[in-house]
C-alpha positions in Angstrom: 14.4 22.4 -3.0 14.9 19.8 -5.6 18.5 19.0 -4.4 16.9 17.6 -1.2 14.4 15.3 -2.9 14.8 11.4 -2.4 13.1 8.6 -4.2 12.5 5.3 -2.7 10.9 2.4 -4.7 8.5 0.2 -2.9 8.0 -3.3 -4.2 4.6 -5.0 -3.9 4.1 -8.7 -4.2 0.6 -9.7 -5.4 -0.7 -13.2 -4.3 -3.8 -14.3 -6.0 -5.7 -17.7 -6.2 -7.7 -17.3 -9.4 -7.7 -15.9 -13.0 -7.1 -12.2 -12.7 -4.6 -10.7 -10.1 -5.8 -7.7 -8.2 -4.6 -4.3 -9.5 -4.4 -0.9 -7.8 -7.5 1.1 -8.5 -5.3 4.0 -9.7 -1.7 4.9 -10.1 -0.1 6.1 -6.8 2.8 8.4 -6.0 3.2 9.4 -2.4 5.0 12.4 -1.1 6.4 12.9 2.5 7.8 16.2 3.8 10.6 16.2 6.3 8.4 17.7 8.9 5.9 15.0 8.7 4.5 13.9 12.1 4.6 10.4 13.6 1.4 8.6 12.7 0.8 10.8 9.7 -1.2 8.9 6.8 1.1 9.0 3.9 -0.9 7.2 1.3 -4.4 5.5 1.1 -4.5 2.7 -1.6 -7.2 0.5 -2.8 -7.3 -2.5 -5.2 -9.9 -4.0 -7.6 -10.1 -7.5 -9.0 -11.7 -8.3 -12.3 -12.8 -11.8 -11.0 -16.5 -12.3 -10.2 -16.9 -11.6 -6.5 -19.0 -14.4 -4.9 -19.2 -12.5 -1.5 -17.4 -9.3 -2.5 -13.7 -8.9 -2.7 -11.4 -8.8 0.3 -7.9 -7.5 0.1 -5.2 -7.9 2.8 -2.2 -5.6 2.7 0.8 -6.6 5.0 4.5 -5.9 5.5 7.1 -8.6 5.2 7.8 -10.4 8.3 11.2 -8.8 8.6 9.6 -5.3 8.4 6.7 -5.8 11.0 8.6 -4.2 13.8 10.1 -1.4 11.7 8.9 1.8 13.6 9.3 4.0 10.4 6.5 2.3 8.4 3.2 0.7 9.2 0.2 -0.4 7.5 -3.3 0.3 9.0 -6.5 -1.4 8.1 -9.2 0.8 7.0 -12.6 -0.6 8.0 -15.4 -0.2 5.5 
C-alpha cells in the first residue's frame, strides 16, 4: 500500500586521509517492512577506494556518538 510508505534520508560523512575518498561499491536503497524482526539485517554495504592499498583497504563504519545507544539502529562489523 503506497499510502503507508515512508522515506528517511541517511547522511553519511566520509573521512579520508589521502587523494581519493572512499565510495560505495554500488548504489543502495534499503527497504524495511513493518513486520521486520529485531536484529534483522536491513542492508549490507561495502566501499572501494581508488588509492593504492599498501596493506589492503580497511573501512570503519560507525554511528554518530549521540546515536550509539539508539535501540532502533545498529551497525555490525562483518568479518572477512
